[in-house]
Backbone atoms as SQL, in Angstrom:
CREATE TABLE atoms (id INTEGER PRIMARY KEY, chain TEXT, resi INTEGER, resn TEXT, atom TEXT, x REAL, y REAL, z REAL);
INSERT INTO atoms VALUES
  (1, 'A', 1, 'MET', 'N', 66.588, 95.179, 49.652),
  (2, 'A', 1, 'MET', 'CA', 66.090, 94.902, 50.971),
  (3, 'A', 1, 'MET', 'C', 64.590, 95.176, 51.014),
  (4, 'A', 2, 'VAL', 'N', 63.828, 94.258, 51.613),
  (5, 'A', 2, 'VAL', 'CA', 62.385, 94.402, 51.732),
  (6, 'A', 2, 'VAL', 'C', 62.070, 95.054, 53.066),
  (7, 'A', 3, 'GLN', 'N', 61.247, 96.096, 53.024),
  (8, 'A', 3, 'GLN', 'CA', 60.845, 96.754, 54.259),
  (9, 'A', 3, 'GLN', 'C', 59.398, 96.394, 54.562),
  (10, 'A', 4, 'GLU', 'N', 59.139, 96.137, 55.833),
  (11, 'A', 4, 'GLU', 'CA', 57.772, 95.814, 56.249),
  (12, 'A', 4, 'GLU', 'C', 57.076, 97.070, 56.727),
  (13, 'A', 5, 'LYS', 'N', 55.812, 97.179, 56.403),
  (14, 'A', 5, 'LYS', 'CA', 55.002, 98.285, 56.897),
  (15, 'A', 5, 'LYS', 'C', 54.405, 97.868, 58.231),
  (16, 'A', 6, 'GLU', 'N', 54.402, 98.779, 59.167),
  (17, 'A', 6, 'GLU', 'CA', 53.842, 98.467, 60.477),
  (18, 'A', 6, 'GLU', 'C', 52.333, 98.311, 60.425),
  (19, 'A', 7, 'ASP', 'N', 51.690, 99.019, 59.526),
  (20, 'A', 7, 'ASP', 'CA', 50.232, 98.982, 59.461),
  (21, 'A', 7, 'ASP', 'C', 49.712, 98.022, 58.391),
  (22, 'A', 8, 'ALA', 'N', 50.564, 97.109, 57.944),
  (23, 'A', 8, 'ALA', 'CA', 50.145, 96.158, 56.908),
  (24, 'A', 8, 'ALA', 'C', 49.063, 95.230, 57.446),
  (25, 'A', 9, 'THR', 'N', 48.081, 94.957, 56.627),
  (26, 'A', 9, 'THR', 'CA', 47.017, 94.033, 57.016),
  (27, 'A', 9, 'THR', 'C', 46.979, 92.871, 56.045),
  (28, 'A', 10, 'ILE', 'N', 46.536, 91.761, 56.545),
  (29, 'A', 10, 'ILE', 'CA', 46.401, 90.569, 55.720),
  (30, 'A', 10, 'ILE', 'C', 44.919, 90.367, 55.450),
  (31, 'A', 11, 'PRO', 'N', 44.528, 90.325, 54.176),
  (32, 'A', 11, 'PRO', 'CA', 43.103, 90.106, 53.885),
  (33, 'A', 11, 'PRO', 'C', 42.679, 88.703, 54.323),
  (34, 'A', 12, 'ILE', 'N', 41.496, 88.617, 54.863),
  (35, 'A', 12, 'ILE', 'CA', 40.950, 87.337, 55.313),
  (36, 'A', 12, 'ILE', 'C', 39.746, 87.004, 54.454),
  (37, 'A', 13, 'THR', 'N', 39.744, 85.817, 53.905),
  (38, 'A', 13, 'THR', 'CA', 38.633, 85.364, 53.080),
  (39, 'A', 13, 'THR', 'C', 37.739, 84.454, 53.907),
  (40, 'A', 14, 'THR', 'N', 36.458, 84.733, 53.898),
  (41, 'A', 14, 'THR', 'CA', 35.504, 83.892, 54.601),
  (42, 'A', 14, 'THR', 'C', 34.803, 83.015, 53.580),
  (43, 'A', 15, 'LEU', 'N', 34.826, 81.719, 53.811),
  (44, 'A', 15, 'LEU', 'CA', 34.187, 80.784, 52.890),
  (45, 'A', 15, 'LEU', 'C', 32.802, 80.415, 53.388),
  (46, 'A', 16, 'SER', 'N', 31.871, 80.396, 52.487),
  (47, 'A', 16, 'SER', 'CA', 30.511, 79.969, 52.802),
  (48, 'A', 16, 'SER', 'C', 30.357, 78.510, 52.417),
  (49, 'A', 17, 'PRO', 'N', 29.354, 77.819, 52.989),
  (50, 'A', 17, 'PRO', 'CA', 29.107, 76.453, 52.542),
  (51, 'A', 17, 'PRO', 'C', 28.820, 76.443, 51.048),
  (52, 'A', 18, 'PRO', 'N', 29.145, 75.350, 50.360),
  (53, 'A', 18, 'PRO', 'CA', 28.906, 75.282, 48.921),
  (54, 'A', 18, 'PRO', 'C', 27.448, 75.542, 48.572),
  (55, 'A', 19, 'GLU', 'N', 27.248, 76.251, 47.486),
  (56, 'A', 19, 'GLU', 'CA', 25.892, 76.559, 47.044),
  (57, 'A', 19, 'GLU', 'C', 25.112, 75.282, 46.792),
  (58, 'A', 20, 'GLY', 'N', 23.873, 75.265, 47.238),
  (59, 'A', 20, 'GLY', 'CA', 23.013, 74.116, 46.988),
  (60, 'A', 20, 'GLY', 'C', 23.026, 73.087, 48.100),
  (61, 'A', 21, 'ASN', 'N', 23.945, 73.199, 49.032),
  (62, 'A', 21, 'ASN', 'CA', 23.960, 72.265, 50.149),
  (63, 'A', 21, 'ASN', 'C', 23.286, 72.895, 51.347),
  (64, 'A', 22, 'THR', 'N', 22.788, 72.079, 52.220),
  (65, 'A', 22, 'THR', 'CA', 22.065, 72.534, 53.384),
  (66, 'A', 22, 'THR', 'C', 22.709, 71.971, 54.628),
  (67, 'A', 23, 'THR', 'N', 22.841, 72.792, 55.649),
  (68, 'A', 23, 'THR', 'CA', 23.349, 72.312, 56.923),
  (69, 'A', 23, 'THR', 'C', 22.162, 71.932, 57.788),
  (70, 'A', 24, 'PHE', 'N', 22.157, 70.693, 58.272),
  (71, 'A', 24, 'PHE', 'CA', 21.106, 70.230, 59.160),
  (72, 'A', 24, 'PHE', 'C', 21.630, 70.291, 60.580),
  (73, 'A', 25, 'LEU', 'N', 20.839, 70.778, 61.485),
  (74, 'A', 25, 'LEU', 'CA', 21.233, 70.817, 62.881),
  (75, 'A', 25, 'LEU', 'C', 20.768, 69.540, 63.557),
  (76, 'A', 26, 'GLY', 'N', 21.703, 68.729, 63.991),
  (77, 'A', 26, 'GLY', 'CA', 21.371, 67.484, 64.682),
  (78, 'A', 26, 'GLY', 'C', 20.870, 66.419, 63.730),
  (79, 'A', 27, 'GLY', 'N', 20.965, 65.187, 64.163),
  (80, 'A', 27, 'GLY', 'CA', 20.465, 64.086, 63.358),
  (81, 'A', 27, 'GLY', 'C', 21.500, 63.557, 62.389),
  (82, 'A', 28, 'THR', 'N', 21.147, 62.481, 61.737),
  (83, 'A', 28, 'THR', 'CA', 22.028, 61.812, 60.796),
  (84, 'A', 28, 'THR', 'C', 21.773, 62.324, 59.391),
  (85, 'A', 29, 'THR', 'N', 22.839, 62.524, 58.638),
  (86, 'A', 29, 'THR', 'CA', 22.705, 62.978, 57.257),
  (87, 'A', 29, 'THR', 'C', 23.512, 62.072, 56.328),
  (88, 'A', 30, 'TRP', 'N', 23.085, 62.028, 55.091),
  (89, 'A', 30, 'TRP', 'CA', 23.760, 61.284, 54.032),
  (90, 'A', 30, 'TRP', 'C', 23.979, 62.233, 52.862),
  (91, 'A', 31, 'CYS', 'N', 24.997, 61.953, 52.086),
  (92, 'A', 31, 'CYS', 'CA', 25.294, 62.731, 50.887),
  (93, 'A', 31, 'CYS', 'C', 24.935, 61.873, 49.681),
  (94, 'A', 32, 'VAL', 'N', 24.036, 62.350, 48.850),
  (95, 'A', 32, 'VAL', 'CA', 23.579, 61.577, 47.690),
  (96, 'A', 32, 'VAL', 'C', 23.668, 62.424, 46.424),
  (97, 'A', 33, 'ALA', 'N', 23.661, 61.755, 45.296),
  (98, 'A', 33, 'ALA', 'CA', 23.694, 62.438, 44.001),
  (99, 'A', 33, 'ALA', 'C', 22.365, 63.146, 43.749),
  (100, 'A', 34, 'ARG', 'N', 22.446, 64.315, 43.138),
  (101, 'A', 34, 'ARG', 'CA', 21.235, 65.052, 42.743),
  (102, 'A', 34, 'ARG', 'C', 20.593, 64.364, 41.554),
  (103, 'A', 35, 'ALA', 'N', 19.311, 64.112, 41.659),
  (104, 'A', 35, 'ALA', 'CA', 18.587, 63.422, 40.586),
  (105, 'A', 35, 'ALA', 'C', 18.648, 64.189, 39.268),
  (106, 'A', 36, 'GLY', 'N', 18.700, 65.504, 39.292),
  (107, 'A', 36, 'GLY', 'CA', 18.699, 66.296, 38.064),
  (108, 'A', 36, 'GLY', 'C', 20.073, 66.610, 37.501),
  (109, 'A', 37, 'ALA', 'N', 21.123, 66.075, 38.113),
  (110, 'A', 37, 'ALA', 'CA', 22.485, 66.372, 37.652),
  (111, 'A', 37, 'ALA', 'C', 22.746, 65.730, 36.289),
  (112, 'A', 38, 'ARG', 'N', 23.556, 66.390, 35.482),
  (113, 'A', 38, 'ARG', 'CA', 23.910, 65.842, 34.168),
  (114, 'A', 38, 'ARG', 'C', 24.771, 64.594, 34.342),
  (115, 'A', 39, 'GLN', 'N', 24.567, 63.600, 33.485),
  (116, 'A', 39, 'GLN', 'CA', 25.301, 62.344, 33.593),
  (117, 'A', 39, 'GLN', 'C', 26.807, 62.545, 33.480),
  (118, 'A', 40, 'PHE', 'N', 27.238, 63.410, 32.577),
  (119, 'A', 40, 'PHE', 'CA', 28.669, 63.661, 32.426),
  (120, 'A', 40, 'PHE', 'C', 29.262, 64.182, 33.732),
  (121, 'A', 41, 'ASP', 'N', 28.554, 65.130, 34.370),
  (122, 'A', 41, 'ASP', 'CA', 29.031, 65.706, 35.628),
  (123, 'A', 41, 'ASP', 'C', 29.038, 64.662, 36.742),
  (124, 'A', 42, 'LEU', 'N', 27.987, 63.844, 36.797),
  (125, 'A', 42, 'LEU', 'CA', 27.932, 62.777, 37.804),
  (126, 'A', 42, 'LEU', 'C', 29.079, 61.791, 37.621),
  (127, 'A', 43, 'GLN', 'N', 29.331, 61.394, 36.375),
  (128, 'A', 43, 'GLN', 'CA', 30.410, 60.437, 36.115),
  (129, 'A', 43, 'GLN', 'C', 31.760, 61.024, 36.497),
  (130, 'A', 44, 'SER', 'N', 31.982, 62.287, 36.180),
  (131, 'A', 44, 'SER', 'CA', 33.244, 62.942, 36.539),
  (132, 'A', 44, 'SER', 'C', 33.418, 63.002, 38.052),
  (133, 'A', 45, 'ALA', 'N', 32.346, 63.336, 38.758),
  (134, 'A', 45, 'ALA', 'CA', 32.405, 63.411, 40.218),
  (135, 'A', 45, 'ALA', 'C', 32.605, 62.026, 40.831),
  (136, 'A', 46, 'LEU', 'N', 31.942, 61.020, 40.278),
  (137, 'A', 46, 'LEU', 'CA', 32.115, 59.639, 40.746),
  (138, 'A', 46, 'LEU', 'C', 33.565, 59.201, 40.543),
  (139, 'A', 47, 'ASP', 'N', 34.115, 59.478, 39.372),
  (140, 'A', 47, 'ASP', 'CA', 35.506, 59.120, 39.090),
  (141, 'A', 47, 'ASP', 'C', 36.455, 59.793, 40.080),
  (142, 'A', 48, 'TRP', 'N', 36.196, 61.063, 40.399),
  (143, 'A', 48, 'TRP', 'CA', 37.048, 61.768, 41.350),
  (144, 'A', 48, 'TRP', 'C', 36.921, 61.154, 42.748),
  (145, 'A', 49, 'ALA', 'N', 35.682, 60.915, 43.186),
  (146, 'A', 49, 'ALA', 'CA', 35.473, 60.364, 44.535),
  (147, 'A', 49, 'ALA', 'C', 36.187, 59.030, 44.704),
  (148, 'A', 50, 'CYS', 'N', 36.098, 58.174, 43.696),
  (149, 'A', 50, 'CYS', 'CA', 36.704, 56.839, 43.779),
  (150, 'A', 50, 'CYS', 'C', 38.197, 56.860, 43.465),
  (151, 'A', 51, 'GLY', 'N', 38.688, 57.952, 42.892),
  (152, 'A', 51, 'GLY', 'CA', 40.102, 58.067, 42.540),
  (153, 'A', 51, 'GLY', 'C', 40.834, 58.951, 43.533),
  (154, 'A', 52, 'LEU', 'N', 40.997, 60.216, 43.160),
  (155, 'A', 52, 'LEU', 'CA', 41.722, 61.153, 44.016),
  (156, 'A', 52, 'LEU', 'C', 41.061, 61.355, 45.372),
  (157, 'A', 53, 'GLY', 'N', 39.735, 61.228, 45.429),
  (158, 'A', 53, 'GLY', 'CA', 39.017, 61.395, 46.691),
  (159, 'A', 53, 'GLY', 'C', 39.210, 60.235, 47.655),
  (160, 'A', 54, 'MET', 'N', 39.693, 59.127, 47.136),
  (161, 'A', 54, 'MET', 'CA', 40.020, 57.945, 47.929),
  (162, 'A', 54, 'MET', 'C', 38.842, 57.326, 48.680),
  (163, 'A', 55, 'ALA', 'N', 37.628, 57.494, 48.164),
  (164, 'A', 55, 'ALA', 'CA', 36.476, 56.804, 48.756),
  (165, 'A', 55, 'ALA', 'C', 36.605, 55.316, 48.436),
  (166, 'A', 56, 'ASP', 'N', 36.182, 54.470, 49.348),
  (167, 'A', 56, 'ASP', 'CA', 36.227, 53.022, 49.120),
  (168, 'A', 56, 'ASP', 'C', 35.048, 52.641, 48.239),
  (169, 'A', 57, 'CYS', 'N', 35.306, 52.457, 46.967),
  (170, 'A', 57, 'CYS', 'CA', 34.250, 52.161, 46.000),
  (171, 'A', 57, 'CYS', 'C', 34.175, 50.686, 45.633),
  (172, 'A', 58, 'ARG', 'N', 34.884, 49.843, 46.359),
  (173, 'A', 58, 'ARG', 'CA', 34.835, 48.404, 46.063),
  (174, 'A', 58, 'ARG', 'C', 33.419, 47.835, 46.135),
  (175, 'A', 59, 'PRO', 'N', 32.570, 48.273, 47.081),
  (176, 'A', 59, 'PRO', 'CA', 31.218, 47.700, 47.142),
  (177, 'A', 59, 'PRO', 'C', 30.363, 47.956, 45.901),
  (178, 'A', 60, 'ILE', 'N', 30.692, 48.982, 45.094),
  (179, 'A', 60, 'ILE', 'CA', 29.885, 49.259, 43.898),
  (180, 'A', 60, 'ILE', 'C', 30.535, 48.718, 42.627),
  (181, 'A', 61, 'GLN', 'N', 31.612, 47.969, 42.762),
  (182, 'A', 61, 'GLN', 'CA', 32.233, 47.313, 41.611),
  (183, 'A', 61, 'GLN', 'C', 31.415, 46.076, 41.243),
  (184, 'A', 62, 'THR', 'N', 31.545, 45.600, 40.022),
  (185, 'A', 62, 'THR', 'CA', 30.833, 44.403, 39.566),
  (186, 'A', 62, 'THR', 'C', 31.017, 43.276, 40.573),
  (187, 'A', 63, 'GLY', 'N', 29.912, 42.697, 41.018),
  (188, 'A', 63, 'GLY', 'CA', 29.943, 41.612, 41.989),
  (189, 'A', 63, 'GLY', 'C', 29.969, 42.077, 43.434),
  (190, 'A', 64, 'GLY', 'N', 30.129, 43.380, 43.658),
  (191, 'A', 64, 'GLY', 'CA', 30.156, 43.918, 45.017),
  (192, 'A', 64, 'GLY', 'C', 28.764, 43.945, 45.626),
  (193, 'A', 65, 'PRO', 'N', 28.673, 44.040, 46.947),
  (194, 'A', 65, 'PRO', 'CA', 27.372, 43.996, 47.623),
  (195, 'A', 65, 'PRO', 'C', 26.459, 45.172, 47.301),
  (196, 'A', 66, 'CYS', 'N', 27.008, 46.271, 46.786),
  (197, 'A', 66, 'CYS', 'CA', 26.197, 47.445, 46.453),
  (198, 'A', 66, 'CYS', 'C', 26.240, 47.777, 44.964),
  (199, 'A', 67, 'PHE', 'N', 26.612, 46.800, 44.144),
  (200, 'A', 67, 'PHE', 'CA', 26.644, 47.016, 42.693),
  (201, 'A', 67, 'PHE', 'C', 25.239, 47.258, 42.149),
  (202, 'A', 68, 'GLU', 'N', 24.262, 46.550, 42.680),
  (203, 'A', 68, 'GLU', 'CA', 22.864, 46.723, 42.266),
  (204, 'A', 68, 'GLU', 'C', 22.182, 47.716, 43.195),
  (205, 'A', 69, 'PRO', 'N', 21.377, 48.602, 42.700),
  (206, 'A', 69, 'PRO', 'CA', 21.065, 48.768, 41.285),
  (207, 'A', 69, 'PRO', 'C', 22.252, 49.375, 40.542),
  (208, 'A', 70, 'ASN', 'N', 22.482, 48.870, 39.355),
  (209, 'A', 70, 'ASN', 'CA', 23.609, 49.292, 38.533),
  (210, 'A', 70, 'ASN', 'C', 23.234, 50.552, 37.753),
  (211, 'A', 71, 'THR', 'N', 23.143, 51.664, 38.467),
  (212, 'A', 71, 'THR', 'CA', 22.835, 52.947, 37.840),
  (213, 'A', 71, 'THR', 'C', 23.894, 53.958, 38.253),
  (214, 'A', 72, 'LEU', 'N', 24.109, 54.934, 37.415),
  (215, 'A', 72, 'LEU', 'CA', 25.064, 55.989, 37.725),
  (216, 'A', 72, 'LEU', 'C', 24.640, 56.741, 38.980),
  (217, 'A', 73, 'LEU', 'N', 23.355, 57.025, 39.110),
  (218, 'A', 73, 'LEU', 'CA', 22.847, 57.751, 40.273),
  (219, 'A', 73, 'LEU', 'C', 23.118, 56.985, 41.565),
  (220, 'A', 74, 'SER', 'N', 22.871, 55.690, 41.554),
  (221, 'A', 74, 'SER', 'CA', 23.090, 54.867, 42.739),
  (222, 'A', 74, 'SER', 'C', 24.569, 54.761, 43.077),
  (223, 'A', 75, 'HIS', 'N', 25.404, 54.489, 42.078),
  (224, 'A', 75, 'HIS', 'CA', 26.842, 54.348, 42.327),
  (225, 'A', 75, 'HIS', 'C', 27.451, 55.673, 42.785),
  (226, 'A', 76, 'ALA', 'N', 27.046, 56.777, 42.156),
  (227, 'A', 76, 'ALA', 'CA', 27.556, 58.084, 42.566),
  (228, 'A', 76, 'ALA', 'C', 27.127, 58.397, 43.994),
  (229, 'A', 77, 'SER', 'N', 25.890, 58.089, 44.331),
  (230, 'A', 77, 'SER', 'CA', 25.409, 58.344, 45.691),
  (231, 'A', 77, 'SER', 'C', 26.212, 57.558, 46.714),
  (232, 'A', 78, 'PHE', 'N', 26.493, 56.303, 46.413),
  (233, 'A', 78, 'PHE', 'CA', 27.275, 55.487, 47.338),
  (234, 'A', 78, 'PHE', 'C', 28.672, 56.083, 47.518),
  (235, 'A', 79, 'ALA', 'N', 29.319, 56.436, 46.415),
  (236, 'A', 79, 'ALA', 'CA', 30.673, 57.001, 46.481),
  (237, 'A', 79, 'ALA', 'C', 30.677, 58.352, 47.188),
  (238, 'A', 80, 'PHE', 'N', 29.700, 59.204, 46.874),
  (239, 'A', 80, 'PHE', 'CA', 29.628, 60.520, 47.504),
  (240, 'A', 80, 'PHE', 'C', 29.445, 60.378, 49.007),
  (241, 'A', 81, 'ASN', 'N', 28.546, 59.490, 49.417),
  (242, 'A', 81, 'ASN', 'CA', 28.290, 59.324, 50.837),
  (243, 'A', 81, 'ASN', 'C', 29.500, 58.737, 51.562),
  (244, 'A', 82, 'THR', 'N', 30.180, 57.801, 50.916),
  (245, 'A', 82, 'THR', 'CA', 31.379, 57.226, 51.522),
  (246, 'A', 82, 'THR', 'C', 32.430, 58.312, 51.742),
  (247, 'A', 83, 'TYR', 'N', 32.647, 59.145, 50.741),
  (248, 'A', 83, 'TYR', 'CA', 33.600, 60.255, 50.858),
  (249, 'A', 83, 'TYR', 'C', 33.156, 61.222, 51.960),
  (250, 'A', 84, 'TYR', 'N', 31.889, 61.563, 51.966),
  (251, 'A', 84, 'TYR', 'CA', 31.317, 62.486, 52.954),
  (252, 'A', 84, 'TYR', 'C', 31.542, 61.972, 54.374),
  (253, 'A', 85, 'GLN', 'N', 31.254, 60.701, 54.606),
  (254, 'A', 85, 'GLN', 'CA', 31.426, 60.127, 55.939),
  (255, 'A', 85, 'GLN', 'C', 32.905, 60.074, 56.324),
  (256, 'A', 86, 'GLN', 'N', 33.774, 59.732, 55.377),
  (257, 'A', 86, 'GLN', 'CA', 35.213, 59.648, 55.652),
  (258, 'A', 86, 'GLN', 'C', 35.830, 61.015, 55.926),
  (259, 'A', 87, 'ASN', 'N', 35.149, 62.069, 55.549),
  (260, 'A', 87, 'ASN', 'CA', 35.679, 63.417, 55.700),
  (261, 'A', 87, 'ASN', 'C', 34.883, 64.266, 56.680),
  (262, 'A', 88, 'GLY', 'N', 34.354, 63.624, 57.693),
  (263, 'A', 88, 'GLY', 'CA', 33.763, 64.343, 58.813),
  (264, 'A', 88, 'GLY', 'C', 32.381, 64.916, 58.625),
  (265, 'A', 89, 'ASN', 'N', 31.643, 64.458, 57.641),
  (266, 'A', 89, 'ASN', 'CA', 30.259, 64.908, 57.435),
  (267, 'A', 89, 'ASN', 'C', 30.149, 66.429, 57.295),
  (268, 'A', 90, 'SER', 'N', 31.135, 67.055, 56.691),
  (269, 'A', 90, 'SER', 'CA', 31.069, 68.509, 56.532),
  (270, 'A', 90, 'SER', 'C', 30.398, 68.857, 55.204),
  (271, 'A', 91, 'ASP', 'N', 29.766, 70.009, 55.175),
  (272, 'A', 91, 'ASP', 'CA', 29.081, 70.450, 53.956),
  (273, 'A', 91, 'ASP', 'C', 30.005, 70.418, 52.744),
  (274, 'A', 92, 'ILE', 'N', 31.228, 70.861, 52.929),
  (275, 'A', 92, 'ILE', 'CA', 32.162, 70.934, 51.808),
  (276, 'A', 92, 'ILE', 'C', 32.479, 69.546, 51.259),
  (277, 'A', 93, 'ALA', 'N', 32.313, 68.507, 52.078),
  (278, 'A', 93, 'ALA', 'CA', 32.575, 67.130, 51.629),
  (279, 'A', 93, 'ALA', 'C', 31.389, 66.542, 50.873),
  (280, 'A', 94, 'CYS', 'N', 30.346, 67.345, 50.667),
  (281, 'A', 94, 'CYS', 'CA', 29.178, 66.895, 49.897),
  (282, 'A', 94, 'CYS', 'C', 28.835, 67.942, 48.845),
  (283, 'A', 95, 'ASN', 'N', 29.800, 68.276, 48.030),
  (284, 'A', 95, 'ASN', 'CA', 29.556, 69.252, 46.985),
  (285, 'A', 95, 'ASN', 'C', 29.652, 68.594, 45.617),
  (286, 'A', 96, 'PHE', 'N', 30.827, 68.095, 45.276),
  (287, 'A', 96, 'PHE', 'CA', 31.047, 67.396, 44.010),
  (288, 'A', 96, 'PHE', 'C', 30.569, 68.213, 42.812),
  (289, 'A', 97, 'GLY', 'N', 30.972, 69.483, 42.806),
  (290, 'A', 97, 'GLY', 'CA', 30.635, 70.350, 41.684),
  (291, 'A', 97, 'GLY', 'C', 29.150, 70.609, 41.540),
  (292, 'A', 98, 'GLY', 'N', 28.423, 70.540, 42.634),
  (293, 'A', 98, 'GLY', 'CA', 26.983, 70.779, 42.597),
  (294, 'A', 98, 'GLY', 'C', 26.159, 69.563, 42.215),
  (295, 'A', 99, 'THR', 'N', 26.784, 68.391, 42.096),
  (296, 'A', 99, 'THR', 'CA', 26.049, 67.186, 41.698),
  (297, 'A', 99, 'THR', 'C', 25.529, 66.397, 42.889),
  (298, 'A', 100, 'ALA', 'N', 25.795, 66.873, 44.107),
  (299, 'A', 100, 'ALA', 'CA', 25.387, 66.136, 45.304),
  (300, 'A', 100, 'ALA', 'C', 24.558, 67.016, 46.224),
  (301, 'A', 101, 'MET', 'N', 23.872, 66.380, 47.142),
  (302, 'A', 101, 'MET', 'CA', 23.075, 67.105, 48.129),
  (303, 'A', 101, 'MET', 'C', 22.997, 66.285, 49.408),
  (304, 'A', 102, 'LEU', 'N', 22.725, 66.963, 50.508),
  (305, 'A', 102, 'LEU', 'CA', 22.540, 66.289, 51.785),
  (306, 'A', 102, 'LEU', 'C', 21.081, 65.914, 51.964),
  (307, 'A', 103, 'THR', 'N', 20.863, 64.794, 52.642),
  (308, 'A', 103, 'THR', 'CA', 19.503, 64.370, 52.950),
  (309, 'A', 103, 'THR', 'C', 19.467, 63.763, 54.342),
  (310, 'A', 104, 'LYS', 'N', 18.312, 63.837, 54.978),
  (311, 'A', 104, 'LYS', 'CA', 18.113, 63.177, 56.266),
  (312, 'A', 104, 'LYS', 'C', 17.411, 61.839, 56.077),
  (313, 'A', 105, 'ILE', 'N', 17.081, 61.502, 54.835),
  (314, 'A', 105, 'ILE', 'CA', 16.410, 60.236, 54.528),
  (315, 'A', 105, 'ILE', 'C', 17.470, 59.203, 54.190),
  (316, 'A', 106, 'ASN', 'N', 17.459, 58.083, 54.896),
  (317, 'A', 106, 'ASN', 'CA', 18.446, 57.033, 54.687),
  (318, 'A', 106, 'ASN', 'C', 18.289, 56.444, 53.287),
  (319, 'A', 107, 'PRO', 'N', 19.269, 56.650, 52.404),
  (320, 'A', 107, 'PRO', 'CA', 19.145, 56.138, 51.036),
  (321, 'A', 107, 'PRO', 'C', 19.182, 54.616, 50.970),
  (322, 'A', 108, 'SER', 'N', 19.683, 53.961, 51.997),
  (323, 'A', 108, 'SER', 'CA', 19.704, 52.491, 52.012),
  (324, 'A', 108, 'SER', 'C', 18.291, 51.938, 51.947),
  (325, 'A', 109, 'LYS', 'N', 17.364, 52.633, 52.574),
  (326, 'A', 109, 'LYS', 'CA', 15.993, 52.141, 52.686),
  (327, 'A', 109, 'LYS', 'C', 15.061, 52.712, 51.630),
  (328, 'A', 110, 'HIS', 'N', 15.321, 53.943, 51.201),
  (329, 'A', 110, 'HIS', 'CA', 14.323, 54.639, 50.396),
  (330, 'A', 110, 'HIS', 'C', 14.672, 54.837, 48.926),
  (331, 'A', 111, 'LEU', 'N', 15.958, 54.896, 48.598),
  (332, 'A', 111, 'LEU', 'CA', 16.302, 55.280, 47.238),
  (333, 'A', 111, 'LEU', 'C', 16.964, 54.201, 46.406),
  (334, 'A', 112, 'PHE', 'N', 17.808, 53.415, 47.014),
  (335, 'A', 112, 'PHE', 'CA', 18.690, 52.599, 46.204),
  (336, 'A', 112, 'PHE', 'C', 18.701, 51.124, 46.579),
  (337, 'A', 113, 'GLY', 'N', 17.596, 50.575, 46.966),
  (338, 'A', 113, 'GLY', 'CA', 17.547, 49.141, 47.200),
  (339, 'A', 113, 'GLY', 'C', 18.257, 48.693, 48.453),
  (340, 'A', 114, 'LEU', 'N', 19.101, 47.683, 48.328),
  (341, 'A', 114, 'LEU', 'CA', 19.671, 47.018, 49.486),
  (342, 'A', 114, 'LEU', 'C', 21.039, 47.527, 49.918),
  (343, 'A', 115, 'SER', 'N', 21.647, 48.431, 49.204),
  (344, 'A', 115, 'SER', 'CA', 22.969, 48.923, 49.592),
  (345, 'A', 115, 'SER', 'C', 22.902, 49.582, 50.957),
  (346, 'A', 116, 'LEU', 'N', 23.891, 49.307, 51.777),
  (347, 'A', 116, 'LEU', 'CA', 23.946, 49.924, 53.096),
  (348, 'A', 116, 'LEU', 'C', 24.860, 51.133, 53.039),
  (349, 'A', 117, 'TYR', 'N', 24.313, 52.287, 53.368),
  (350, 'A', 117, 'TYR', 'CA', 25.064, 53.527, 53.340),
  (351, 'A', 117, 'TYR', 'C', 25.502, 53.857, 54.755),
  (352, 'A', 118, 'LEU', 'N', 26.770, 54.211, 54.920),
  (353, 'A', 118, 'LEU', 'CA', 27.295, 54.599, 56.217),
  (354, 'A', 118, 'LEU', 'C', 26.586, 55.837, 56.715),
  (355, 'A', 119, 'ALA', 'N', 26.456, 55.927, 58.009),
  (356, 'A', 119, 'ALA', 'CA', 25.852, 57.111, 58.610),
  (357, 'A', 119, 'ALA', 'C', 26.815, 57.725, 59.588);
C-alpha cells in the first residue's frame, strides 16, 4: 500500500526562452536561419521542420515560387518561418537547435529575393 505524505511538494520547473533568441515587444517578427550556423545543423533542422514539424515546404521545392534562391540558408529560413508562424510566433518555435533567430526585418525584401514570408 502506498501512503501519501501530507507535506509532499511537487517540484516546478521554470523554462526560459531558448538561448540565442530574443523576444521583441510589439511589431512583426520573422524566424530565419542564422548565417553562421553549420550546414549539417541547418540541413537537419530544415528536414525536421518540413517533416515532423509539418511546415508547408512545398513553395521551396523545385519549381515552387520560393525555390530561388536555391540555397540552404534561404530554404531553411522559409521553413523555419513557416513553422514559427504556424505555431503562434513563440520564441520556442524559433529555436531549431540554435540554428535560427528572430528578426524584425522582413526577409522577403531584404535577404532572400522574391520569396514571400508569412508575417
